[in-house]
Every structure is written in C-alpha cells, then in structure tokens.
N, C-alpha and C positions, 0 to 999 in steps of 0.2 A: 262523407262516409258511406252514404247510401249508394252513390254512383259507383263506388268501387266494388260493391257486392252484386250489382244487378246483372252484369254480363254473365257471370257464372250462374247466378240464380236463374237466368233465363234458360240456360242449358239444362239444369237439373230439374226445373219445374215440370210437373206433369199433373194433370188432373187424375186423381187416384184411381178408383176402380169404378168402371161403368156399371150402372144398374141393369144387369142383363136379365131380361124378362122372357125373351123369345129364343128361337134357335134350338137346335138339338132335338131332344125328346119333346119339349114343350111345343116347339114349332110343328112337329109332326102330329101332336095330339090335338092341336087346335087349328082350325082353318084361319089363316091370317086375314084381317079385315083392312080395307082402306078407309080413308076418312069419310067417304060417302056411305059406308056400311056394306058395300058389295064385297064379295069374296075377292081377295087379292090374288094375283098370279102366283102359281106354284113356283118353287125354286127351279130356275131354268135348267134344262138338260145339260147346257154347256158347263155348269159348275161341277157336275158329277161325271163328265165324260172322261175319256182316256187322259192320263196325266200329261202335262206339258213338261218343258225343261225346268231346270232348277231356277233359272232367272227368266221372268216373264214380263214383257212390256205390256202396258195397259193403255188402251185408247177407249175412253168411255163413249165416244161418239159412235163406236162400232159394236157396242155390246148389246146383247139381248136383254130386254127388261125382265126383271124377276120380282120377287115380293119386296115390300118395303122393309126398312130396317126394323128389327125386333128389339131395339133399344131406343132410349130417349134420344131425340135429336132436335136441332133448331134449324128451321129454314125461314129466312127473312126475320120476322119477329114472332113466329109461331112455334111453340114447343109441342112436339107430337111424338108418336112412337110409344111403345110400352102398352100398358093396359088402360091408360086414362085418355079422355077426349082431348083433342087439340086445344091449346090455350094460347091466346095472343098476348104478348107482353107489351104494355103501353109505354109510351115515351120514345125517346130517340137515343138514349145512352147506349154505348157499345155493350154488348152482352158477351162476357168472357167465359161463362160456364152456365150450364143448365142441368137440372135434375128433376126427377119426379119422386115424391114420397106419397104413395097411394094416390089420392086425387088432389094432392097439393103440388104446385109447381114452384120451384126455387130457381132463381137466376142471380148470378153475380153480375152487376152492372158497373161500368167504369165511366166516369165523366172527365177524369184527368189522370196524369201520372201518379198522383198522390191522393186520389179520391175515388172510393168504391163503396158499394153497399150490396147487401143481400135483399132481394125483393121476393116476398112470398105471396102467392096468389092461391085462392081457393078454387074449387072445381068449376065455378062459374067464370073465373078469370079476374075476380075482384081482388085488388091488392089489400091484404089484411095485415101485413107486417113488413117493416123495413128496418134493417139493422145496419147502421153505418160502419164503414171500415172493413167489412168482410171482403176478402179477396181470394179465398180458396174454398172449394166445395167438393164433397164426396158423398156417395150413398153406398149402402151395403149391397152386395150382390143379390140378396133376396128381396130388396126393395122395402125393408122394414124400418131402416134407420138412416139418418143423414147426419153429417158433421160438417162444420164450416169454421173458419178462423179469420181473425183480423191480425194485422201486424206483419203482413207478407209483402209481396212484390209491389203492391200499390200503396204502401205505407210511406210515411215521411222519412224512414230510415232510423228513427229513434227507437230505443228499446221499448218493449211492451207489446203484448198481444193477448188475444182471448180465443179460447177454443170452445165451441158450442156443440152440444149433442141434442138431436131432435128425434122424437118418435112421431108417428102420424099425428098431424095437427098443425097449428099455425105458430107455435111458440117453442123455443128451446126448452128441453126438459132438464138440462144440466149445463152449467157454465164453469169453465176452468180459466182462471186468470194466470197469465205468465208475464208478470211485470218486468222481469229482467231479461227476457228472451228477445233475440233479434230474428227477423225473417221467419216468422211462424207460418207453417203451411200444413193443412190437413192432407194426409196421403190416402187413408183408407178407413173404412168402418167395417169391423168384423164382429157380428153379434153386437154386444154392448161394450166393445172395446174400440177406442179411437186411436189410430196411429197418426202421429204428426211429427214434423221436424222443426228444428230451429237451429240457428247458426251462431257463429262467433261474430263479434262486432266488426272484425276486419274482413268478413265475408270469405274466409278461406276454407271453411269446413262446416258441415251440418251433421247433427246427430238425430237418431230416431228415438222417439218416445212412445210409450203406450199408456193410455189413460183408461183404467178400469172404471167405468162410469158408476157402477153400483157400489164399489168399495171406495170410490174417489181417491184412487191411488195412482201415482204416475211413476213409471219406471223407465230407465234409460237402457237402450240396446246398443252398447258400445261397439259391437262387432260389425254393424252396418254403417259404412262410411258414406256420407252425403246421399241419403236415401232418395230414391226417385219413385218407387212404387212398392206395394205390398200385395201379395197374392190374396185372392178372394177368401181363402180359408185361413189366412194369417200365418202360414208356416214359413213362407219364403219372402225375401225382400231383394229388390234390385237396387244397387247403389253404385257410386262412382268413387272407388278408392284411390284412383290416380287422375289428377287433373293438372296439367302443366301447359306452358305456352306451346309445347310441341304436340300436345294431343291429350286424349283421355283414355282410360280403360274402365269398363263396367264389370260388375261381378254379381252373381246370384249367391245369396247367403242364407243358410238355415237359421232362422231367428232364434229358436230355442237353444241350439247347441253352439251357435256362433261360427259354425263351420262353413267356410267358403266352398261352394260346390264347383264353380268354374269362373274363369275370367276371360273377357274378350277385349281386345283393343281395336277390333275391326267394326264394332257396333256399339252404339249408345243404347243401353237397354231401357225399355219403357214398360208398358203394362203386360200383365200376365193374362192368359186365357182362364176361364172360370175354374177349372180344376188343375191349372198349371201344366197343361199338356205342352204349351209353348209360351214363349215370351217375345214380345215385339222388339225388333232391333232397328235402329235408325242410324244414319251416317254419324260417325264419331265427331266430326267437326261441324255439327249442325247448329241450329238456332236461327236459321234464316226466317224472317217474317213472311216470306213468300214461298215457303214449302221446301221439301227435300226431293231429290231425284229418285230415291229408292226407299222401300220399307220391306223388312224381312220378318219371317217367323223362325225362331230358333228353338230347338229342343231344350226344354228346361232342365232335363237331367244332366246333359253333357255339353250343351251349347252348340250342337250340330246344326248347320244351316238346313232347314227344311224346305224353304221356298223364299224367293225374293221377287218383288214386283217393282217395276220402274215406271215412271210417268213424268210429264212435264213439270208437275208440281203436286206433291203429296203433302197435305197439311194436317195430318192427324190420322190415327188408327185406333180401333178398339176391337177386341175379340168378341164376336157375337156369341160364339160357343167354342168348343174345343177343336173345331175344324174350319171355322169360317172367320175371316177377318173383314172388317168394314173399313174402307179407305176413303178419306176425303180427297177426291181427285179434282184437280184444277187444270184447265187447258193451257194456262200460261203462268210462269213465275213472276207475276206482276200484281199490283194492287187491284186492278180490275180484271176479272176473268170469269168464265163460266165454270160451274162446279157441279159435282154429283157425288152421292155416296155409292161406292162400288163394293160389292160383296165378292170376295175371292176365297176359294177353297184351298186350304193348306195341302190337303191330300193330292189334289190334281193340279193346282195352280190356276185353274180356270176361273173367270170372273163373270159377273153379270151386273146389270144396272139396278141398283136398289132405289134410287130416286131419279127423277128426270133432271136433265141439265138445266141450269138456271144461273143467272147472274146475281141472285139474292144471296146474302150471307148464309153460310152453312157451318154448323158446329155439331159435333157428336157429344152426347151427354156425359156427365160426370158420375 
C-alpha cells in the first residue's frame, strides 16, 4: 500500500515555507556578514542591471560572486545562514531538511526508506533532543515558530502520524495525534496555526488541514486539492487538482473563500515569495532525483510567466524576498556533481553566485 502512494507523494511533496530572514529591506538595513565576521560582498551589479529575456540560461561557473544566502541553508553537514552562528550536524545520516528557530538548529535525518528522526541542537551544536519518525519540517517566515510531523514519506505506510508545534526552545510546545491519517506532512506555520496535509489510504488524493494551536482545533480546507504549499501570510495555497498518467495541473486557491484564482498545466507550482508577489513553477512532469532543467517565477495574481531560468540540473528553489530567487544549481544531472546557491532577480533575470561551487551536499532551509 505504501509503494502505491510514494510516486505521487514524491511529486507533491515540498518543504513548506523557508524561514526568510534577509533580503529586501532587511538586507539593505543590515550589512550581511560572512562566517568569519567580515562584511560580505554587496549584491552584485549584474543582478540589478538591464533586464534579460524571459528565459535565461544559468552557468554558475561564469557568475560574479555576491552576498551569501540570507536564509538558512546546509553545506556539507554545516547549517548556516540567517541570524544564528553556523552549526555542524554530527553523524552520517542523510539530512533531508534543515531549519533554524532562533539559536536552535533542527534537521530531519534519514537512515533508511522507513526510518527518520528530527534532531535538535542548541546554539553550541550539542544535540539536546531527538524525535523518531519525523519526516517533514517547516518554520514560520518570521522565524518564531516551527512545526514538524511524523507519518509521512519515510513512514512504513501504515495509518497514523503526529504533528508537533514548537516555540523557541528544545522541546515541542504542543502535540497533535492523527491516528487514522495516512501520509501526514507539515506544509507551513503562520503565526500559531499549522497547515498540514494527509491523504487517503490508496494514495490518490490529499487534503489540507489547519491546526489552531491555542484553541487546539483542527479544520479541513476542502477547496485545496493535494496541497503543496501555503503562502507565508496564510491566505493562498498551491495544490494539484489534476493528476493523471498523462500529466498534472496546478492551481492557486484562496483558502478563506475557496475560490481558485488560476490554473496551469505547464508548471507544477511550489513555494510562494514572502508577500505572494510570485510563486515558483517547476516542470509538470518532474520528480527527478537529479534535478530539473528549468525553474520559473509566475505572477501569483494571474499566473503570468515573469521569468524562467534553465540549467544542467536545478534541484530546489526558495524566494529570498519578493524579487530574488535562490536556486540550487548543479553542473550535472548525476549523483555526483558540483553545486552552488545562485541568486537570481525576477525583475531582471540576472543572477549571481551566492555560495562557492563545491561537491559537498547542498540544501536550502525549510
């Protein structure tokens, strides 16, 4: 039963909302720092130069270095970025997700196809908590709260999952049991509301739920089919209302009214920018473990293509702010490759190098 759900689950799975700390006005108000404490390079002039075409090829080996990512990211086994000091994650287990909650570091680690855990480290890097079974993780856009869940893609496929809510600290502040649910996944945290999804036993559809932590009330949002992401302010959701052997279609839906704003069958919608200026679009027939050939930014109001970037292998993207996209660029669509975080401006299409090229594992924060 589990194997029948996993191909579709791999397509609709997305780490919910990145903990955006920098970029935009904040990036302009504070001089970014590198790990050694010296002032980091300013945003390269190439990012704000004259606009390029609608579709832009990206070659990280030819880009000008700019400032480091202003969101949490993982390079090798070190979690860095944001406002906290770099923390090294001990062990050898694969790291599937990473996040920061003030000076606490959270990582989802996987040891097998049915074995995962959340590891929590304090400001010094000491492991202070380990919760087995957790396989999805999200933080609020303001960095105040985190949520995570068990019973998702690295579970045994049997019913049952648990959703956790955490404030700054090392232990969850609230726990929600979902004993009858299949494929539970945290999508977003907005203030003290957790958005999560769970599916049917046959793996054919997923529903969106909201958990009001203070009231301990769970509600279903029936208008969002197979949810993938929720905007940082909670008003919009991206989902997949159509999924067949022939392809899929994604849609942006207003959560409160249930009104579908627009639909696209040319892109698989993913994360929103901080104030929903754009939503990230991926190839509709994606799900390759070695990346996609293109990543786009679409206008959230009407679905208009704003810009599209192409590369040998693009393996993830988050919005750093409402004009800049961070791409995980790899030089080959193969298991071994060199990679870097590349920052691209939606307004101009131009890109710069946000991290050096390296063969170490690279992951953008949740």
